[in-house]
C-alpha positions in Angstrom: -0.2 -0.1 0.1 1.3 3.5 0.7 4.6 4.5 2.1 5.7 7.2 4.6 8.9 8.3 3.1 9.9 11.2 5.5 9.5 12.8 8.6 10.8 16.2 9.8 10.5 18.7 12.7 10.2 22.1 11.1 10.6 25.6 11.5 7.9 28.2 10.4 8.8 31.4 12.0 7.2 34.6 10.2 10.5 36.0 9.7 11.3 33.9 7.1 8.7 35.5 4.8 10.0 38.7 6.1 13.3 38.3 5.1 12.4 38.0 1.5 11.8 41.8 1.3 14.2 44.7 1.1 14.9 46.1 4.5 16.8 45.3 7.7 15.9 41.7 7.8 16.4 40.9 4.5 18.3 37.5 4.0 18.2 37.0 7.6 16.3 33.4 7.3 18.5 32.1 4.4 19.6 29.0 6.8 15.7 28.1 7.6 14.6 28.7 4.2 17.3 26.7 2.4 16.6 24.0 5.0 13.2 23.9 3.7 14.5 23.6 0.2 16.6 20.9 1.3 13.8 18.5 2.5 11.7 19.4 -0.4 14.6 18.1 -2.5 14.7 14.8 -0.5 10.8 14.6 -0.8 11.2 14.7 -4.4 14.0 12.2 -4.8 11.4 10.1 -2.3 8.9 10.3 -4.8 6.5 12.1 -2.2 3.0 13.1 -3.5 1.3 14.5 -0.4 2.5 16.4 2.9 0.6 16.1 6.0 1.4 19.1 8.2 0.9 18.8 12.3 0.3 22.7 12.6 0.7 24.2 15.8 -1.3 27.5 14.6 -4.4 25.8 14.3 -6.1 25.7 17.6 -8.7 23.4 18.5 -10.7 22.7 21.7 -11.9 19.1 21.0 -11.2 15.8 19.3 -8.4 15.8 16.4 -9.3 17.7 13.2 -7.9 17.2 9.4 -8.3 19.9 6.9 -8.4 17.9 3.7 -10.2 20.1 1.3 -10.0 19.2 -2.4 -7.4 22.6 -2.8 -6.5 25.5 -0.9 -6.2 29.2 -2.3 -6.1 32.9 -1.1 -4.2 35.5 0.3 -3.2 35.5 3.7 -2.1 37.6 6.7 -1.5 36.6 10.1 -3.9 37.9 13.0 -0.9 37.4 15.4 1.8 39.0 13.5 0.3 41.3 10.6 3.6 43.1 10.5 5.6 40.0 9.7 3.1 38.1 7.2 0.9 40.2 5.0 -0.8 39.7 1.6 0.9 36.2 1.2 -0.7 34.8 -1.9 -0.9 30.8 -1.7 -2.6 27.7 -3.7 -2.0 24.0 -3.2 -4.0 21.1 -4.0 -5.7 18.9 -1.1 -5.9 15.3 -0.5 -9.6 14.4 0.6 -9.1 10.8 0.3 -5.9 10.6 2.6 -7.5 12.8 5.3 -10.6 10.8 5.5 -8.5 7.6 5.7 -6.6 9.0 8.6 -9.9 10.0 10.7 -11.6 6.8 10.0 -8.4 4.8 11.4 -7.8 6.9 14.0 -11.6 6.7 15.2 -11.1 3.0 15.0 -8.3 3.3 17.1 -10.4 5.3 19.7 -8.9 8.6 19.1 -11.8 10.9 18.2 -11.1 12.8 14.9 -12.8 14.3 12.2 -11.7 15.0 8.4 -13.2 18.2 7.0 -13.2 18.1 2.9 -16.4 20.0 2.4 -15.1 23.3 4.3 -13.9 26.8 4.0 -11.1 26.3 6.6 -8.2 27.7 5.3 -4.6 26.8 6.1 -2.6 28.4 9.1 0.8 29.7 8.8 2.4 26.7 10.2 1.8 25.1 6.9 1.6 28.1 4.6 5.4 29.0 5.4 7.1 26.0 4.7 4.8 25.2 1.6 5.8 28.6 0.2 9.6 27.2 0.3 8.7 23.7 -0.7 5.7 23.6 -2.6 5.2 26.8 -5.0 4.7 24.8 -8.2 2.0 22.7 -6.5 4.1 19.6 -6.7 2.7 18.0 -3.4 -0.9 17.6 -2.1 -1.2 19.1 1.2 -3.1 18.0 4.4 -3.6 20.0 7.3 -3.8 18.8 11.0 -5.0 20.6 14.3 -1.6 20.8 16.2 -2.7 23.2 19.0 -4.6 21.0 20.9 -5.8 22.7 23.9 -7.5 20.4 26.2 -5.6 16.8 24.7 -3.1 14.6 26.3 0.1 14.1 24.7 0.1 10.3 24.9 -3.2 10.5 23.0 -1.6 12.8 20.0 1.1 10.2 19.7 -1.8 7.8 19.3 -3.3 9.8 16.4 0.4 10.1 15.0 0.4 6.4 14.9 -2.9 6.4 13.3 -1.8 8.8 10.6 1.2 6.3 9.8 -1.1 3.3 9.9 -3.6 5.1 7.4 -0.7 5.9 5.0 0.8 2.3 5.0 -2.4 0.6 5.0 -5.3 2.5 3.4 -3.2 4.8 0.7 -1.6 4.3 -2.6 1.0 6.6 -2.7 4.1 8.3 -0.8 3.8 10.8 1.9 5.7 13.0 4.2 4.9 14.2 7.6 6.1 17.6 9.2 5.4 18.6 12.6 5.5 22.3 12.1 6.5 24.0 15.5 9.1 25.5 17.7 11.4 23.7 20.6 11.0 26.3 23.7 8.3 29.0 22.7 8.6 32.0 25.1 8.3 34.8 22.7 10.0 38.0 23.5 7.9 40.5 25.8 6.0 43.4 24.4 8.6 46.1 23.4 11.2 43.8 23.3 11.0 41.8 20.2 13.8 43.9 18.0 16.4 42.7 20.5 15.4 39.0 20.5 15.2 38.9 16.8 17.9 36.4 16.7 18.0 35.1 20.4 16.1 32.7 22.8 14.3 34.5 25.6 16.4 32.8 28.4 19.8 30.9 28.6 17.7 28.3 30.6 15.5 27.8 27.7 18.4 27.7 25.2 20.2 25.0 27.4 17.3 22.6 27.6 16.7 23.0 24.1 20.5 22.2 23.1 20.2 19.1 25.4 16.7 18.0 23.7 18.7 18.1 20.3 21.6 16.1 21.5 18.9 13.3 22.7 17.5 13.6 19.3 20.9 13.4 17.3 21.5 10.4 19.8 18.3 8.7 18.9 17.7 8.8 22.8 13.8 9.0 22.2 13.0 7.0 25.1 14.5 10.0 27.4 12.8 12.6 25.5 9.4 11.0 25.3 9.8 10.7 29.0 10.6 14.4 29.5 8.4 15.8 26.8 5.5 16.7 29.1 7.6 18.6 31.6 9.7 20.1 28.9 6.5 21.3 27.2 5.4 22.8 30.4 8.4 24.4 31.6 9.7 25.6 28.3 6.4 27.3 27.0 6.0 24.7 24.4 4.3 25.6 21.0 0.8 24.5 20.7 1.5 22.1 23.8 3.9 20.4 21.5 1.3 18.4 20.2 2.9 18.2 16.6 6.2 16.8 18.2 3.8 14.0 20.2 1.9 13.3 16.5 5.4 13.1 14.8 6.9 10.7 17.2 3.6 8.5 17.7 4.1 8.0 14.0 7.6 6.7 14.1 7.3 4.6 17.1 7.2 6.6 20.3 9.6 5.6 22.8 10.6 2.6 20.9 11.9 4.7 18.1 15.8 4.4 18.0 17.1 6.3 14.8 19.2 9.6 15.3 18.0 12.6 13.9 19.8 14.4 11.3 20.0 18.4 11.9 19.3 20.3 8.5 19.3 23.8 9.8 21.0 24.1 13.1 19.3 25.1 16.2 18.6 29.1 16.0 16.8 31.8 18.1 13.9 33.6 16.7 12.1 36.4 18.6 13.0 34.5 21.7 11.8 31.3 20.7 14.0 28.1 19.7 13.9 26.7 16.2 15.5 23.9 14.2 14.8 22.0 10.6 15.4 18.2 11.4 14.9 15.0 9.9 14.0 12.3 11.6 14.6 8.7 9.6 11.5 6.6 8.8 12.1 3.0 10.4 10.0 0.0 10.7 7.4 0.3 13.6 8.4 -2.0 16.6 5.8 -4.2 18.0 
């Protein structure tokens, strides 16, 4: 049946878009953008036809939700940071069949989920920013997943991620990549201090914990990381509750996963937050 070909934790900082334009910040996010382009290159080489994005900018209060409209298009301005992302045009094909397969299998596993194909839901910038650098030619179909899960358990999100993997492999005839689109620590710069933290992490504690986490990833010590994830999320202001990361790891085997991560864009600070692009090799599920 289908194949999960690539998995990655990726940044979506809005300063990537800002860095395209003339001015003080032009070119400042070239490393992050080039990281997206490298991940895109790998996806194309692997024959990926659809990208599923766990997007921490899509907030939901109940259940897991999948945006699998037949197509997406529009002009996007961020209501969170309208001075960073404004009037950004986008157009991408969707994949209703895969979206409904994910929801069906998740429900069969006892993880309450809904797929939305007959919908006016738009995509959020956790999806739109990376797609800008990977999918401007509409090469990939796109499926969005709510990753800011306000009243959900991280272990349940891991089970949802496992359902995504099983739906791809058991009910889809194609090749898919999955992205956890969100930061490491996510303590935004306080009001009035944003310019001085444009390229910095808010506090040395947050930066040091993030760097330790990246070490665990590169060692493939997912057992330790999964064990610390709930408190890491709580103490380091995890973006979207870090449900995107739980979903990604659930798809890879959770604490039984052992493959070392490959850092594509080294860890960097952005507006107080900790960011990275890293590929998590896809290995057979254990058990």
